[in-house]
MIGU-914645 format. One line per 4 residues: for each residue x, y, z of C-alpha. Coordinates in steps of 0.001 Angstrom, whole numbers, m for minus. Example, Ala and Ser with C-alpha at 12.3 -4.5 7.8 and 13.67 -1.06 7.14 Angstrom:
MIGU-914645
12300 m4500 7800 | 13670 m1060 7140
end
This chain:
MIGU-914645
15121 28663 86515 | 16487 31542 84631 | 15225 32651 81280 | 18422 31461 79628
17954 27902 80991 | 14449 27745 79575 | 15702 28805 76137 | 18479 26195 76240
16014 23437 77118 | 13717 24453 74275 | 16600 24481 71801 | 18095 21196 73032
15163 19069 71871 | 16574 16475 69507 | 14577 15152 66558 | 14726 11384 66447
14575 10027 62884 | 11817 7534 62135 | 12688 3866 62030 | 10675 981 60590
10157 m458 64092 | 8776 2828 65417 | 6488 3109 62387 | 5189 m429 62869
4608 221 66572 | 2624 3342 65737 | 717 1424 63071 | m299 m1247 65574
m1484 1389 68040 | m3362 3330 65364 | m4853 136 63950 | m6023 m917 67396
m7648 2439 68019 | m9188 2323 64548 | m10675 m1106 65205 | m11998 71 68565
m13588 3101 66915 | m15078 886 64201 | m16636 m1348 66855 | m17952 1701 68689
m19389 3168 65482 | m21100 m102 64658 | m22534 m346 68183 | m23814 3237 68090
m25420 2809 64660 | m27048 m472 65703 | m28340 1065 68905 | m29834 4003 67044
m31417 1687 64472 | m33112 m438 67143 | m34475 2575 69030 | m36669 4646 66720
m37741 8163 67589 | m41236 8269 69107 | m42646 11731 68646 | m45405 13476 66722
m43515 16764 66677 | m41596 17161 63381 | m39046 19503 64973 | m38141 16861 67569
m37824 14216 64875 | m35593 16448 62722 | m33325 17469 65607 | m33045 13864 66814
m32150 12659 63334 | m29545 15410 63005 | m27956 14574 66363 | m27884 10868 65537
m26292 11602 62178 | m23669 13831 63777 | m22775 11255 66431 | m22374 8433 63912
m20555 10754 61494 | m17999 11935 64046 | m17370 8370 65142 | m16956 7235 61527
m14599 10166 60868 | m12389 9143 63792 | m12405 5565 62500 | m11299 6743 59062
m8550 8958 60448 | m7055 6142 62504 | m7253 3793 59514 | m5517 6254 57184
m2805 6959 59759 | m2204 3220 60169 | m1907 2682 56424 | 398 5699 56124
2669 4413 58881 | 2813 1002 57220 | 3785 2639 53917 | 6448 4722 55699
7867 1590 57344 | 8099 m121 53945 | 9726 2959 52407 | 12305 3231 55198
13081 m485 54968 | 13614 m269 51218 | 15836 2791 51645 | 17949 1011 54247
18298 m2084 52057 | 19276 m103 48962 | 21719 2021 50942 | 23551 m1050 52266
23502 m2820 48879 | 24840 219 47002 | 28017 210 49075 | 28822 m3454 48317
30258 m4826 45138 | 27989 m7359 43404 | 31057 m9584 42573
end
């Protein structure tokens, strides 16, 4: 491929506008991943709670507690991100639907 062909391919990418159906599809995917991450977070936290740290060394106890906190925290953060993305996509789908309804109703005469 020549350099000119590569530039044309990069410039020919078309932006597809969002539609309510695409937003709802993304919301379902994000919601599913969020629920999976919630289940994983709950399983990790339960597992850590049922397996206490057995050590007399305070450094080992502190490092273990920090690692456990980080693992549960990162998992909870991912859960929250997926949940917020799902809610945002739902709100965008509602907004696009309302815009489409008002656009079609504005063109028609009410009488």
